[in-house]
DSSP file (Angstrom, degrees, kcal/mol; ACC not computed):
  #  RESIDUE AA STRUCTURE BP1 BP2  ACC     N-H-->O    O-->H-N    N-H-->O    O-->H-N    TCO  KAPPA ALPHA  PHI   PSI    X-CA   Y-CA   Z-CA
    1    1 A X     >        0   0    0      0, 0.0     4,-2.0     0, 0.0     5,-0.2   0.000 360.0 360.0 360.0 -42.0   34.0  170.1  147.8
    2    2 A X  H  >  +     0   0    0      1,-0.2     4,-2.6     2,-0.2     5,-0.2   0.896 360.0  52.0 -62.7 -38.7   33.4  173.8  148.1
    3    3 A X  H  > S+     0   0    0      2,-0.2     4,-2.6     1,-0.2    -1,-0.2   0.891 106.6  53.6 -65.0 -38.7   35.7  174.4  145.1
    4    4 A X  H  4>S+     0   0    0      2,-0.2     5,-2.5     1,-0.2     6,-0.8   0.901 110.9  46.5 -62.4 -40.2   33.6  171.9  143.1
    5    5 A X  H ><5S+     0   0    0     -4,-2.0     3,-1.0     3,-0.2    -2,-0.2   0.918 112.9  49.5 -65.1 -43.1   30.5  173.9  143.9
    6    6 A X  H 3<5S+     0   0    0     -4,-2.6    -2,-0.2     1,-0.3    -1,-0.2   0.861 110.4  50.3 -65.5 -35.5   32.2  177.2  143.1
    7    7 A X  T 3<5S-     0   0    0     -4,-2.6    -1,-0.3    -5,-0.2    -2,-0.2   0.514 115.2-116.8 -80.7  -4.4   33.4  175.8  139.7
    8    8 A X  T < 5S+     0   0    0     -3,-1.0    -3,-0.2    -4,-0.4    -2,-0.1   0.708  76.7 129.3  78.6  19.9   29.9  174.6  138.9
    9    9 A X      < +     0   0    0     -5,-2.5     2,-0.5    -6,-0.2    -4,-0.2   0.720  61.6  63.0 -78.5 -21.4   30.8  170.9  138.8
   10   10 A X  S    S-     0   0    0     -6,-0.8     2,-0.4    -9,-0.1    -2,-0.1  -0.907  87.7-125.1-108.6 128.6   28.0  169.9  141.2
   11   11 A X    >>  -     0   0    0     -2,-0.5     4,-1.4     1,-0.2     3,-1.2  -0.578  14.8-145.0 -70.2 124.2   24.4  170.4  140.2
   12   12 A X  T 34 S+     0   0    0     -2,-0.4    -1,-0.2     1,-0.3    -7,-0.0   0.803  98.2  56.2 -63.8 -28.1   22.7  172.5  142.9
   13   13 A X  T 34 S+     0   0    0      1,-0.2    -1,-0.3     3,-0.0     3,-0.2   0.702 102.7  57.2 -75.3 -18.1   19.4  170.7  142.5
   14   14 A X  T <4 S-     0   0    0     -3,-1.2     2,-0.3     1,-0.3    -2,-0.2   0.954 128.6 -14.0 -78.1 -52.4   21.1  167.4  143.1
   15   15 A X     <  -     0   0    0     -4,-1.4    -1,-0.3     4,-0.0     2,-0.2  -0.959  69.3-133.3-152.0 134.5   22.5  168.1  146.5
   16   16 A X     >  -     0   0    0     -2,-0.3     4,-1.7    -3,-0.2     3,-0.4  -0.508  22.1-119.6 -87.7 156.6   22.9  171.4  148.3
   17   17 A X  H  > S+     0   0    0      1,-0.2     4,-2.6     2,-0.2     5,-0.2   0.832 114.7  60.1 -62.6 -32.2   26.1  172.6  150.0
   18   18 A X  H  > S+     0   0    0      1,-0.2     4,-2.2     2,-0.2    -1,-0.2   0.879 103.6  50.9 -64.2 -36.2   24.1  172.9  153.3
   19   19 A X  H  > S+     0   0    0     -3,-0.4     4,-2.2     2,-0.2    -1,-0.2   0.908 110.4  49.2 -65.4 -41.0   23.3  169.1  153.0
   20   20 A X  H  X S+     0   0    0     -4,-1.7     4,-2.4     2,-0.2    -2,-0.2   0.936 112.4  47.2 -63.2 -46.5   27.0  168.4  152.5
   21   21 A X  H  X S+     0   0    0     -4,-2.6     4,-1.4     1,-0.2    -1,-0.2   0.881 110.9  51.8 -64.2 -38.0   28.0  170.5  155.5
   22   22 A X  H  X S+     0   0    0     -4,-2.2     4,-0.6     1,-0.2    -1,-0.2   0.907 111.8  47.0 -64.5 -41.0   25.3  168.9  157.7
   23   23 A X  H >< S+     0   0    0     -4,-2.2     3,-0.8     1,-0.2    -2,-0.2   0.885 110.7  51.6 -68.2 -38.4   26.6  165.4  156.8
   24   24 A X  H 3< S+     0   0    0     -4,-2.4    -1,-0.2     1,-0.2    -2,-0.2   0.762 101.6  62.3 -69.6 -23.7   30.2  166.4  157.4
   25   25 A X  H 3< S+     0   0    0     -4,-1.4    -1,-0.2    -5,-0.2    -2,-0.2   0.727  88.5  87.9 -73.8 -21.2   29.3  167.7  160.9
   26   26 A X  S << S-     0   0    0     -3,-0.8     2,-0.1    -4,-0.6    -3,-0.0  -0.486  78.9-126.1 -77.1 146.3   28.1  164.2  162.0
   27   27 A X     >  -     0   0    0     -2,-0.2     4,-2.5     1,-0.1     5,-0.2  -0.407  35.5 -95.3 -82.6 173.2   30.6  161.8  163.5
   28   28 A X  H  > S+     0   0    0      1,-0.2     4,-2.5     2,-0.2     5,-0.2   0.885 122.7  49.0 -58.9 -45.1   31.0  158.4  162.0
   29   29 A X  H  > S+     0   0    0      1,-0.2     4,-2.2     2,-0.2    -1,-0.2   0.908 113.1  47.2 -64.1 -42.8   28.6  156.6  164.4
   30   30 A X  H  > S+     0   0    0      2,-0.2     4,-2.6     1,-0.2    -1,-0.2   0.909 112.1  50.6 -64.7 -41.2   25.9  159.2  163.9
   31   31 A X  H  X S+     0   0    0     -4,-2.5     4,-2.3     2,-0.2    -2,-0.2   0.915 111.7  47.1 -63.6 -43.1   26.3  159.1  160.1
   32   32 A X  H  X S+     0   0    0     -4,-2.5     4,-2.5     2,-0.2    -1,-0.2   0.890 112.5  49.8 -66.4 -39.1   26.0  155.2  160.1
   33   33 A X  H  X S+     0   0    0     -4,-2.2     4,-2.4     2,-0.2    -2,-0.2   0.910 111.7  48.3 -65.2 -42.0   23.0  155.3  162.4
   34   34 A X  H  X S+     0   0    0     -4,-2.6     4,-2.5     2,-0.2    -2,-0.2   0.899 112.0  49.7 -64.8 -40.3   21.3  157.9  160.1
   35   35 A X  H  X S+     0   0    0     -4,-2.3     4,-2.3     2,-0.2    -2,-0.2   0.915 111.3  48.9 -64.3 -43.2   22.1  155.9  157.1
   36   36 A X  H  X S+     0   0    0     -4,-2.5     4,-2.4     2,-0.2    -2,-0.2   0.911 112.4  48.0 -62.6 -42.8   20.7  152.7  158.7
   37   37 A X  H  X S+     0   0    0     -4,-2.4     4,-2.3     2,-0.2    -2,-0.2   0.914 111.6  49.7 -64.3 -43.4   17.5  154.5  159.7
   38   38 A X  H  X S+     0   0    0     -4,-2.5     4,-2.1     1,-0.2    -1,-0.2   0.905 111.3  49.6 -62.8 -40.5   17.0  156.0  156.3
   39   39 A X  H  X S+     0   0    0     -4,-2.3     4,-2.2     1,-0.2    -2,-0.2   0.924 110.5  49.5 -64.5 -44.4   17.5  152.6  154.7
   40   40 A X  H  < S+     0   0    0     -4,-2.4    -2,-0.2     1,-0.2    -1,-0.2   0.885 112.4  48.6 -62.3 -39.0   15.0  151.0  157.0
   41   41 A X  H  < S+     0   0    0     -4,-2.3    -1,-0.2     1,-0.2    -2,-0.2   0.892 118.0  39.0 -67.5 -39.5   12.4  153.7  156.3
   42   42 A X  H  < S+     0   0    0     -4,-2.1     2,-0.4    -5,-0.2    -2,-0.2   0.740  97.3  87.0 -86.7 -23.6   12.8  153.5  152.5
   43   43 A X  S  < S-     0   0    0     -4,-2.2     4,-0.0    -5,-0.2    -4,-0.0  -0.626  81.0-121.1 -82.2 130.3   13.1  149.7  152.1
   44   44 A X        -     0   0    0     -2,-0.4     3,-0.3     1,-0.1    -1,-0.1  -0.309  16.8-122.8 -66.9 154.3    9.9  147.8  151.7
   45   45 A X  S    S+     0   0    0      1,-0.3     2,-0.7     2,-0.1    -1,-0.1   0.912 107.0  37.7 -65.1 -43.3    9.1  145.1  154.3
   46   46 A X     >  +     0   0    0      1,-0.2     4,-1.5     2,-0.1    -1,-0.3  -0.824  68.9 177.6-112.3  92.4    8.7  142.4  151.7
   47   47 A X  H  > S+     0   0    0     -2,-0.7     4,-1.9    -3,-0.3    -1,-0.2   0.858  76.7  59.3 -64.0 -37.1   11.3  143.1  149.0
   48   48 A X  H  > S+     0   0    0      1,-0.2     4,-0.8     2,-0.2    -1,-0.2   0.932 108.4  43.1 -60.3 -47.2   10.5  140.1  147.0
   49   49 A X  H  4 S+     0   0    0      1,-0.2    -1,-0.2     2,-0.2     4,-0.2   0.817 110.7  58.4 -69.3 -27.8    6.9  141.1  146.4
   50   50 A X  H  < S+     0   0    0     -4,-1.5     3,-0.2     1,-0.2    -1,-0.2   0.871 119.5  26.6 -68.0 -37.5    8.0  144.7  145.8
   51   51 A X  H >< S+     0   0    0     -4,-1.9     3,-1.7    -3,-0.2     6,-0.2   0.324  89.9 102.9-108.8   8.4   10.2  143.7  142.8
   52   52 A X  T 3<  +     0   0    0     -4,-0.8    -1,-0.2     1,-0.3    -2,-0.1   0.639  68.6  71.5 -69.5 -11.9    8.5  140.5  141.7
   53   53 A X  T 3  S+     0   0    0     -3,-0.2    -1,-0.3    -4,-0.2    -2,-0.1   0.656  73.8 106.5 -77.5 -13.5    6.9  142.3  138.7
   54   54 A X  S X  S-     0   0    0     -3,-1.7     3,-1.3     1,-0.1     4,-0.3  -0.323  83.4-118.4 -62.0 150.1   10.3  142.5  137.0
   55   55 A X  G >  S+     0   0    0      1,-0.3     3,-1.5     2,-0.2    -1,-0.1   0.820 110.0  63.8 -61.3 -33.3   10.6  140.1  134.0
   56   56 A X  G 3  S+     0   0    0      1,-0.3    -1,-0.3     4,-0.0     4,-0.1   0.754 102.6  50.2 -65.1 -21.9   13.5  138.2  135.6
   57   57 A X  G <  S+     0   0    0     -3,-1.3     2,-0.3    -6,-0.2    -1,-0.3   0.405  90.0  96.2 -98.4   2.5   11.2  137.1  138.5
   58   58 A X  S <  S-     0   0    0     -3,-1.5     2,-0.1    -4,-0.3    -5,-0.0  -0.710  86.0-104.4 -90.3 143.1    8.4  135.8  136.2
   59   59 A X        -     0   0    0     -2,-0.3     2,-0.3     1,-0.1    -2,-0.1  -0.417  39.4-115.1 -65.0 140.3    8.3  132.1  135.5
   60   60 A X        -     0   0    0     -2,-0.1     2,-0.7    -4,-0.1    -1,-0.1  -0.598  19.6-141.0 -80.0 133.3    9.5  131.4  131.9
   61   61 A X        -     0   0    0     -2,-0.3     2,-0.3    -3,-0.0    -1,-0.0  -0.848  15.6-140.9 -93.8 116.0    6.9  130.0  129.6
   62   62 A X        -     0   0    0     -2,-0.7     3,-0.1     1,-0.1     2,-0.1  -0.582  24.1-113.3 -74.7 135.8    8.5  127.4  127.4
   63   63 A X        -     0   0    0     -2,-0.3    -1,-0.1     1,-0.1     2,-0.1  -0.392  41.2 -94.1 -66.4 147.0    7.2  127.6  123.8
   64   64 A X        -     0   0    0      1,-0.1     2,-0.4    -2,-0.1    -1,-0.1  -0.378  39.5-125.8 -63.3 137.1    5.2  124.6  122.8
   65   65 A X        -     0   0    0     -3,-0.1    -1,-0.1    -2,-0.1     3,-0.1  -0.692  24.6-119.1 -85.8 133.4    7.3  122.0  121.0
   66   66 A X        -     0   0    0     -2,-0.4     2,-0.2     1,-0.1    -1,-0.1  -0.363  31.4-102.2 -70.1 150.5    6.0  120.9  117.6
   67   67 A X        -     0   0    0      1,-0.1     2,-0.4    -2,-0.1     5,-0.1  -0.478  39.7-108.5 -69.1 140.5    5.1  117.3  117.1
   68   68 A X        +     0   0    0     -2,-0.2     2,-0.3    -3,-0.1    -1,-0.1  -0.565  49.5 169.2 -71.6 128.1    7.8  115.3  115.2
   69   69 A X     >  -     0   0    0     -2,-0.4     4,-2.2     1,-0.1     5,-0.2  -0.911  47.2-107.4-136.3 166.2    6.5  114.5  111.8
   70   70 A X  H  > S+     0   0    0     -2,-0.3     4,-2.6     1,-0.2     5,-0.2   0.888 116.6  53.5 -61.6 -41.2    8.1  113.2  108.6
   71   71 A X  H  > S+     0   0    0      1,-0.2     4,-2.4     2,-0.2    -1,-0.2   0.914 109.7  48.1 -62.5 -42.8    8.0  116.5  106.8
   72   72 A X  H  > S+     0   0    0      2,-0.2     4,-2.3     1,-0.2    -1,-0.2   0.902 111.9  49.6 -64.8 -41.2    9.8  118.3  109.6
   73   73 A X  H  X S+     0   0    0     -4,-2.2     4,-2.6     2,-0.2    -2,-0.2   0.904 110.9  50.0 -64.1 -41.3   12.4  115.5  109.7
   74   74 A X  H  X S+     0   0    0     -4,-2.6     4,-2.6     2,-0.2    -2,-0.2   0.917 111.3  48.6 -62.8 -43.6   12.9  115.7  105.9
   75   75 A X  H  X S+     0   0    0     -4,-2.4     4,-2.2     2,-0.2    -1,-0.2   0.900 112.0  49.1 -63.1 -41.2   13.3  119.5  106.1
   76   76 A X  H  X S+     0   0    0     -4,-2.3     4,-2.1     2,-0.2    -2,-0.2   0.919 111.6  48.6 -65.0 -44.2   15.8  119.2  108.9
   77   77 A X  H  X S+     0   0    0     -4,-2.6     4,-2.2     1,-0.2    -2,-0.2   0.900 110.9  50.8 -62.6 -40.9   17.8  116.5  107.0
   78   78 A X  H  X S+     0   0    0     -4,-2.6     4,-2.4     1,-0.2    -1,-0.2   0.891 108.9  51.7 -64.8 -39.0   17.8  118.7  103.9
   79   79 A X  H  X S+     0   0    0     -4,-2.2     4,-2.2     1,-0.2    -1,-0.2   0.902 110.4  47.7 -64.0 -40.8   19.1  121.7  106.0
   80   80 A X  H  X S+     0   0    0     -4,-2.1     4,-2.3     2,-0.2    -1,-0.2   0.872 110.6  52.7 -67.1 -36.3   21.9  119.6  107.4
   81   81 A X  H  X S+     0   0    0     -4,-2.2     4,-2.3     2,-0.2    -2,-0.2   0.920 110.2  47.2 -64.6 -43.9   22.8  118.4  103.9
   82   82 A X  H  X S+     0   0    0     -4,-2.4     4,-2.5     1,-0.2    -2,-0.2   0.890 110.8  52.6 -63.8 -39.4   23.0  121.9  102.6
   83   83 A X  H  X S+     0   0    0     -4,-2.2     4,-2.0     2,-0.2    -2,-0.2   0.910 110.3  47.2 -63.9 -42.2   25.1  123.0  105.5
   84   84 A X  H  X S+     0   0    0     -4,-2.3     4,-2.2     2,-0.2    -1,-0.2   0.892 111.4  51.6 -65.8 -39.5   27.6  120.1  104.9
   85   85 A X  H  X S+     0   0    0     -4,-2.3     4,-2.6     2,-0.2    -2,-0.2   0.907 108.7  50.9 -64.2 -41.7   27.7  121.0  101.2
   86   86 A X  H  X S+     0   0    0     -4,-2.5     4,-2.4     1,-0.2    -1,-0.2   0.903 109.5  50.9 -61.7 -40.5   28.4  124.7  102.0
   87   87 A X  H  X S+     0   0    0     -4,-2.0     4,-2.2     2,-0.2    -2,-0.2   0.908 110.8  48.3 -64.4 -41.5   31.3  123.5  104.3
   88   88 A X  H  X S+     0   0    0     -4,-2.2     4,-2.5     2,-0.2    -2,-0.2   0.921 112.4  48.9 -63.5 -43.8   32.7  121.3  101.5
   89   89 A X  H  X S+     0   0    0     -4,-2.6     4,-2.5     1,-0.2    -2,-0.2   0.895 110.6  50.8 -63.2 -39.7   32.5  124.2   99.0
   90   90 A X  H  X S+     0   0    0     -4,-2.4     4,-2.2     2,-0.2    -1,-0.2   0.913 111.1  48.0 -64.4 -42.6   34.2  126.6  101.5
   91   91 A X  H  X S+     0   0    0     -4,-2.2     4,-2.2     2,-0.2    -2,-0.2   0.901 112.3  49.4 -65.2 -40.6   37.0  124.1  102.1
   92   92 A X  H  X S+     0   0    0     -4,-2.5     4,-2.5     2,-0.2    -2,-0.2   0.910 110.6  50.0 -65.1 -41.9   37.4  123.6   98.3
   93   93 A X  H  X S+     0   0    0     -4,-2.5     4,-2.3     1,-0.2    -1,-0.2   0.902 110.4  50.4 -62.6 -41.2   37.5  127.3   97.7
   94   94 A X  H  X S+     0   0    0     -4,-2.2     4,-2.1     1,-0.2    -1,-0.2   0.896 110.6  49.5 -63.9 -40.6   40.1  127.8  100.4
   95   95 A X  H  X S+     0   0    0     -4,-2.2     4,-2.3     2,-0.2    -2,-0.2   0.910 110.4  50.1 -66.0 -42.3   42.2  125.0   98.8
   96   96 A X  H  X S+     0   0    0     -4,-2.5     4,-1.1     1,-0.2    -2,-0.2   0.911 111.6  48.9 -61.1 -42.5   42.0  126.6   95.3
   97   97 A X  H  X S+     0   0    0     -4,-2.3     4,-0.6     1,-0.2     3,-0.3   0.893 111.7  48.9 -64.6 -40.0   43.0  130.0   96.8
   98   98 A X  H >< S+     0   0    0     -4,-2.1     3,-0.8     1,-0.2    -1,-0.2   0.881 108.7  53.3 -67.3 -38.2   46.0  128.4   98.6
   99   99 A X  H 3< S+     0   0    0     -4,-2.3    -1,-0.2     1,-0.2    -2,-0.2   0.702  97.1  67.3 -72.5 -19.2   47.1  126.6   95.5
  100  100 A X  H 3<        0   0    0     -4,-1.1    -1,-0.2    -3,-0.3    -2,-0.2   0.777 360.0 360.0 -69.9 -25.9   47.2  129.8   93.4
  101  101 A X    <<        0   0    0     -3,-0.8    -1,-0.2    -4,-0.6    -2,-0.1   0.482 360.0 360.0 -68.6 360.0   50.0  131.2   95.4
C-alpha cells in the first residue's frame, strides 16, 4: 500500500495514508464494529421512503388504449398483408439467388 502511494497510484484526496494506517491498526472485531456503527449512522431509518423518488419505484402509468374501430382494423390488416408480401418476396429472392449457382 505504501508503494502504491509512493508511485502515485492512489489519489491523496480520496484516502490518506494516515487513514489507511489507522484502519490497519484496528483488530478485526473493532473494524467490524466501526463499520457497523458507520453504516447505522449513514443509513436512513426508512430506506423505502428515502429512495422512493427513483423511477423504478413509481407506479407505471399504462398508456390509454385506443378504441377499436373499423379504420384501425383495416390499417392493421393492411400492415399484416404487406408484411406477408415482403416475406414472400424475400423467400423468392433467396430462391432465385440459390438457383443461379
